C-alpha positions, 0 to 999 in steps of 0.5 A: 410760541415762545415770547421773543424777550423770554430769556431761556437758557438750555443745558446744552453744552458741546465739546470741540468735535461736535462744535466743529461738525454742527457749527463750524462745517459749512457743508450741507451734507456732512458724515461722521465716524466716530468711536463708542460714547463719542457723543453724537446722539446727545450731539444731534439731539441737541442740535435738533432742538436748536434748529427747531426753536430757530425756525428750520423745520421739519426735521427727519430723524432715522434711527435703527429701532422705534424702542431706541427712539423712545429712550434717546427721547427720554435720555437726551430730548428731555432733560433740555425740552424740561426748561422750555414752557411746557405749553411750548413743546409735545412730544407724541409717542405714538406718531413719534413726532416732536412739536417745539412751537409748531415746528416738527421732528419725525422720528422713524425707524429704519426697519420700514424705509418705505414709511419714510418716503415722499416727504419733504424736510430742511433737515434729515439726521440718520444716526447709527448709519453703519447700521441703518445703511446696510439696508441700501434701499433706505438711502437709494429710495428714500433718502437721496430723493429728498436730498436731491428735490430739497436740498436739506441739511443731511447729517450722518454718523454712527461707528463703522461696521463693514465697509458697506454704504456708510463707509462708500459715501465716508470714503466719497466725502473724505476724498473730495469726489462728493460735491458738497460733503464734509468728512469727519473721523473721531475716536473714542478719545476725543471725547473730553468728558470720557477719561482715558481709563474709562475708555482703556478699560472698554479697550481691555475687554475687546478684542484688536478688531473690536476695539479698532472698530468701536473705539478707533472707528476704523472701517474693517472688513466683515466687521461684525464677523467674530469668528475669522478664518473659518473656511481654513479651519475647516478639514478635520474628520471624524475619527476613532478614539486613540489610545494615546490621545487626549480628548476634550468635549464641549455640551450645549444643552437644548432649551426650547427649541434649541439642539443639544450638541456635542463636539469632541476635539483632540488633544491638537485641536482637531474635532473629532466627533459631533452630535446634533439632537433635540430629543426632549426626554432628558434621559435618552439626552442624557444616555447619548452624551455619556455615551460620546464621553465615555468612547473618547474618555473626553474631559469636558465642560457642559453649559450647566446654567439654568437646567443644565445644572441637574443633568451636569450633576447627573452625568457627573454621578456616572462617573465621568470627567466633566465640569459645568460651565454657568454661562453669564454675559461676562464668561460666555464673552471669555469663552467666545473670545477664547475661540475668536483666538483659537481661529486666528491663530490657526490652533483649531479644526473643524468638520466641513458641516453646514450647520456647524460652519454657518453658525460660526460664520453667521455669529455676530456682536454687539456693543451695549449702552455701557460699551460692553460687548456682547456675543449672540447669533443673529435673531431665529438662528441658533448657536449651539454649535458654536457653544459647545466647540467653545467649550471644547475648546476651553477645556482643551486650552485649560488643560493644556495649560494646568495639566489633565490631572489638575481639573479647575473649578467653574 
């Protein structure tokens, strides 16, 4: 135990918004919708340490995945705990249990909510609520019974992700319909430790809908959906090439278990051709791709990342009008955002192909720790059709702007 006469100063500071949530509020249930980098995780970590030192125990912290818990403990807890005598605190990584003076904080992943059931806690923190409360079992079967039985302090917070359970709980608290609850709303600009220039820089790299959610903490419909109005874009049909039209092809090459996809658009943004296959023999793949490009005399963009580079060179040596596109985090973001705009402005028409439509509908974005937007298919799904369509769309957009004769370097 810590000697009551010992003067220990911890490097803990709260900005005004954090003070409102953690110290000024009298509500036992507090829910926070906040923009990225507002400081919720750091604030909750500091507050959890203070609660344990004050004898409030045990506590529960629920987060997205166990790897995040390890990272948060190292990044937010350790810098504070190191100011305490080593003899009074222990982090048991295997058990995900923090012990300070015999007072415990259990840290659990939301992907196994059944492991949380049946315990009593004096305080409960739910981090990344927009993500973890998508699984309503976590709330209804694991957390809510604890609240009813033991009346702990509960703090729920995160960046909005659509209008699911997090939105419903927040709305009930905001309207006064949930007794004993208080709702808070903060944007990224409400963190005084961030400069406006930093946040403006993040926004400049985001589509408007992403910025509204991630920076301004707005609850939006279908928030994780990247491509809007996909249903309105369905209606194109396969067509033979017409002499007076210009065509644009996008090619995404197979890697491991992926598919090679060729998609061709006409000059008006109408899809006219699609081929999807997973032949492993590169010679056969090149032949099939070349036939499609030659048939439509298509100006083409191909994913030339990694193994795609020699394939691109071989196709160009055949005299095809084709350029390579190296996909990095930055270039993929530019590629996808160009396709987003095409859908939002209804400047593209696609086949009613189940695979293509599904890939577009489930394609998602995530925000990294730095605030960078990352686009990808959900785990265990493909995005080959999305990338091929995006490449064809980019080829068309660039030629419309620059003219088909002036080909561009990638």
